[in-house]
N, C-alpha and C positions, 0 to 999 in steps of 0.2 A: 368627886364624891366628898364635898365639903361637909356633908352630914356626919361622917365618921370623925373628922377632925374637930368640928364644933361640939359634938355631943360627948365624945370620949377622949379627945385629945390625941387620937391615933394619927400619926404622920403617914400619909399615903403618897406614893410615887407611882405614876403610870409609866409604862414603857410602851413600845409599839405593840400592835396586835400579836398575840402569842403565836409563835410558829412551832407547832407540834406535829411534825410530818408523820409520826407513827399512828396518829389517830385515823379511824375509818372515816370515809367521806360523809356518812350519815350524821356523824356528830358535828362536823363543820356545817352541814346543811341545817341542823337544828339550832345551833348556838353560835354566837359571836364570842370569841375568846380574847381576853386582854390580860397581859401580864402586869402585875402590880406588886408593890412592896408595902406591907403594913407594919410599920415600926421595924423594918428590916426583915420581916418574914415574907418569903417569896410566896405569892399566891397567883392563881389564875381566876380572874373574874369571868363568870359564865353568864352571858346574856341570852335568854331564849329569843329566837327569831319570831316565834309565833306563840300559840297557846301552849301552856305548860303540859308536858306529858304526864301520865300517871306517876305518882311519886316513886313507886317501886322501880319504874324505868329510869327516872331521873337519877336515882341513887346509883344505878349501874353505870349510867353515863358519866357522872361525876367521879366515881371510883376509877373509871377507865382514864379520864382526863388526869386525875391526881397521879395515877401510876405512871402514865406516859410522860407527864411533865415533871415529875419529881417535886411537886409543889401542892400546897393546899388548893382545893377548888371551891370557890364560893359562888353560890347562885345569886344573881342580882335581878330583882324584879321591880316592876312598877306597882303591882297590886298583888294581894295574896288573900285567898278566902280563908275563913276560919278552919275549914276541914283540911285544906292544904297545909296550913300552918301546923296543925296538930300532927299530921303525918311527917312533916319535915323535922319537927322537934323530936318525935318518937324515934326517927331513924338517924338523929344527930347529923343532919345535913346542914352545913353552914349556909346562911342566906342573909341578904340585906334587902329590905324594902325601903327605898330611898325616902328619908324623912319620917319613917314610921317605926321600923323594927330592925334590930340587929341581932343576929345569932351566930357567934363565932366561937364554937366550943374549943377549938385549938388555941384560942387566946383567952379562954375562960370568961367570955363576954356574952351577956344576954341582956338586951334592952327591948322592952315593948312599950312604946308610948301609946297612950289612948288617943283615938282619933274618931272622926265622925262615924266610921263604919264599925267601930267596936262599941256597940250599945249594950246595955245591961240585958241579961236574959229576961224575957217576958213570957207570959203564958203561951201555951201552944195554940196553934190555929184550931178552929172548929173543924171537924171532919169534912163538913160541906165546903168550907173555905179551902181546905187542903186539896180536895178533889177539883174545885174550880181553878185553883192556881195551876195544878198539874195539867188540867185540860187546856188552860191558857198557854202554857209552855208548849204543849204538843201542837197547839194552833199556830205557833210561831211568834207569840207575843204580838207586838204592834197594836192593832185595834180589834176588839171583839165585843159584839153586842151581847149583853147579859141575857137577852131574850133567846138568842141562838144557843147560848151555852145551857140555859135552863131546859130547852127542848132536847138537846143532845144528851144531857145528863139526867133527864127526867126529874128535875128539881121544880118545886113550887115557886111561885113568884116571891113568896116570903123568904124561902130558903136561899135563893140566889141573891136576894137583896141583902140579907144578913151576911152572907159569905163575901159578897163584893165590898160591903162596907168594912168588914174586918181587914180585907186585903188592902184597902185604901188607908186604913188607920195604921197599918204596919209600915206603910211606905213602899210596899212592893209595886203597887200600881196607882195610877190616877184614874178618876172616873169623870165622865163628861156626859151631860144630857144631850140626847139627839132626838128631838121631837118628844114623844112620850116614853122613849126608851133611854137606856144608859149604856155607855160604852166603856170598857176597860182599856186603858192606854199605858204604854210603856215604850221607851226607846232601848231598853235592854235586849240583848240577844237571849234566846232560850237558855243557852249555857250560863250566861251571867245571872239570869233570873234564878235558875235552879241552885247555882253555887252560893248565891247570896242568901237564898231562902232556906237552905238545907238545915241550918241550926234551929230553925223554928218549926221544922217539919218532923214530927215524931214517926217512928216506925208504924206502919199501918197494922201490924200484927199485935193484937192484945194478948193472946195466949194460944197455945197449941194443945190439941187433944188427939187421942188415938182411937180409932174406931175399926171394927171388923171390915175387911175389904168387901165382903158380900153385901154390906149395907151402903156402899157407894152408889150414887146415882149418876146417870149419864149427863154430860155437859159440864161437869165440875172443872173449874180452872186449875191448872197446875200452879203451885206456888213454891216458895222457898228454893232449895237447891234443885228440885225437879224442874222449876221454871228456868233457873239459871242454866241448867244443862241444855234446855231448849234454845237458849239465846247464845250459847257459847260452845266451846269444845270440851267442857268439863263432862266427866262421866255422870250419869244419873245416880242419885243416892240409893242406898240399899232399901230404904223405906220411902215409897212415893209420898209426895206432899201436895196437898190441895189447899185452896183458899176459899173462904165463904164469909158472907156477911152475918151469918147466924149459924150456930151449931145446936140449936134447941131440938132439932129432930133426932139428934143422937144422944140426948140426955141420958137415956136408960142404958146405953151401951158404951158411951165414951169413957175413956180412962185418961187420967193426967199423966200416966207413964206408959212407955212402950213395953208391952209384955211379950209380944211375939212378932218379930219382924216379918215372918212368913204369913201371918194371918191379919196383921193390922196395917193401916196407913195413917199418915198424919194429916190433920186438918187444922189450918190456921184460922182463928177467928179474927177478922179484920175490923178496924174502926169504921170502915165504910164498905159499901158493896163493891167488891173488886170488879164486877161486871161493868160498872159505869165507865171505866177507862180501858178495859181490855178490848182487843180487836182480833183475838185468835184463841188458841187453846191455853195460853199462859196469861198470868196477870200482867199488867202493863209494866214496862221496863223501869220507869222512874220510881214507881211505888216499890218495885222489887229492889232497886238500889237502896232505897230508904230502909227496907226491911233487913238488908244484909250489911249495912254500912259499918256496924260494930264488929263484924267478923274480921279478925286480923290475919287470917290465913292468906299467905301471899297469892296462892292460886285463885282464891275467891276474889281478892282485891283486884287482881289483874283482869279476871273475867268480867267483873262489874265495870271496871274502867273501860274495857273494850266495848262492852254493851252500851255504855253511855256515849262513847264516841260515835257508835252507829246511830244512836238516837239523834245526835246533833246533825249527822250527815243526812239522815232521812228527813228531818224537819227542813233543813236547808234545801234539799232536793225538791220538796213540795212547794217551797216559796219561789224557786226559780222557774 
């Protein structure tokens, strides 16, 4: 770890792999542990063996390691997404991304060097570009004919052309001519694509209104926490929530505030038609994760993280 010494002058001494017998087997299965000394401070460097678990789970794992070893536990990573970094900083979890970032709160050290992946914030994607990108992720990334996507999403040739052009300009995908058609291309996995794009993807929900239950129509998609309860073990909310691409039909009866939980339900107005990506009674899972990403309730975060893990498993299962 020359990075620490060259950047901050911290003297680091490695010892053998850390032997912490009181730790459960699942932690040894998830992480490689190495004992180290940082300017005389005993630490345990924690190297994930695979993809990083949800940050809420990582915090519990590191707390367990710290308690069992009697030493500071530092997460060591090769890469870190913007969202993961925000959660790690929020929970004061020490971490090092070799050559890029250092966060050691127990040594009052925080360094974030700019790199290629840390670009300035740019304007949000067009709704059509966001739908196309999410559809591409569900498709498994790789190669996708824009003509096939246009048919599946009921986009016009002009809409899919504008959307694919913006995705190419952002660097999320490349495009290639195939005869008279165009193909979206990427070597990223669906998880990588989503995690790298998430900062540019706004919540699909523009606003929420409340309408009398008797005015609900059949076939409405569940949204918000109602949808999350359908994808997880969370209990349904007291007020049912639905999603729609337009709420104009309820203009005369809609209220901006909940007045009667027994008589009203919530309807989210989305930036795009939620039916384009849904394949059941609920809105699609990636859009739902975007809609709930700023909810800091631990139960919601864990349910969303578990839901996303299932998305990646489902996509991988379709590809095999």
